[in-house]
C-alpha positions in Angstrom: -3.6 6.3 -33.1 -1.0 9.1 -33.0 2.2 9.2 -31.0 0.8 11.8 -28.6 -2.0 9.5 -27.5 0.4 6.7 -27.1 2.5 8.9 -24.7 -0.7 9.9 -22.9 -1.7 6.3 -22.4 1.8 5.5 -21.1 1.5 8.2 -18.5 -2.0 6.9 -17.5 -0.5 3.4 -17.1 2.3 4.8 -14.9 -0.2 6.6 -12.8 -2.4 3.4 -12.5 0.7 1.4 -11.4 1.6 4.0 -8.7 -2.0 4.0 -7.4 -2.0 0.2 -7.3 1.3 0.2 -5.5 0.1 2.7 -2.9 -3.0 0.7 -2.2 -1.2 -2.6 -1.9 1.5 -1.2 0.3 -1.1 0.5 2.5 -2.9 -2.8 3.0 0.4 -4.5 3.9 1.3 -1.8 6.4 -2.1 -1.5 8.0 -2.4 -2.5 11.6 -5.2 -5.0 10.7 -2.9 -6.8 8.3 0.1 -7.0 10.7 -1.6 -7.4 14.0 -5.0 -9.0 13.9 -6.3 -11.8 11.7 -3.9 -11.4 8.9 -3.2 -14.6 7.0 -0.2 -15.5 5.0 -2.5 -15.7 2.0 -3.7 -12.1 2.5 -0.2 -10.7 2.8 0.9 -12.8 -0.2 -2.0 -11.5 -2.3 -1.0 -7.9 -1.5 2.7 -8.6 -2.3 1.6 -10.0 -5.7 -0.4 -6.8 -6.3 2.6 -4.8 -5.4 4.7 -6.7 -7.9 2.0 -6.3 -10.6 2.1 -2.5 -9.9 5.9 -2.5 -10.4 5.5 -4.3 -13.7 2.7 -2.0 -14.8 5.0 1.0 -14.2 8.0 -0.5 -15.9 6.0 -1.5 -19.0 4.3 1.9 -19.2 7.7 3.6 -18.9 9.0 1.6 -21.8 6.0 2.6 -23.9 6.6 6.3 -23.0 10.3 5.9 -24.0 9.3 4.3 -27.3 6.8 7.1 -28.0 9.6 9.6 -27.2 12.0 7.8 -29.6 9.4 7.9 -32.3 8.8 11.6 -31.9 12.6 12.1 -32.0 12.8 10.1 -35.2 10.0 12.1 -36.8 11.7 15.4 -35.9 15.0 14.1 -37.4 13.2 13.1 -40.6 11.5 16.4 -40.9 14.6 18.4 -40.2 
């Protein structure tokens, strides 16, 4: 696996995390969740999904940073 594909996978992970966060927050904010038959369990489940999305983005950002650091090191070695 090359560094470019690692960086690409990191970006895909960040995108996945943002999508998951958007979906979870939309469920939390929906009128059905807030007004009708929302249960504490449903809201808690969506809050957990929101936290998972946050962790997904943070982990993927660290992978992207590491890939960038590796590319920088390779450039320094070649120079």
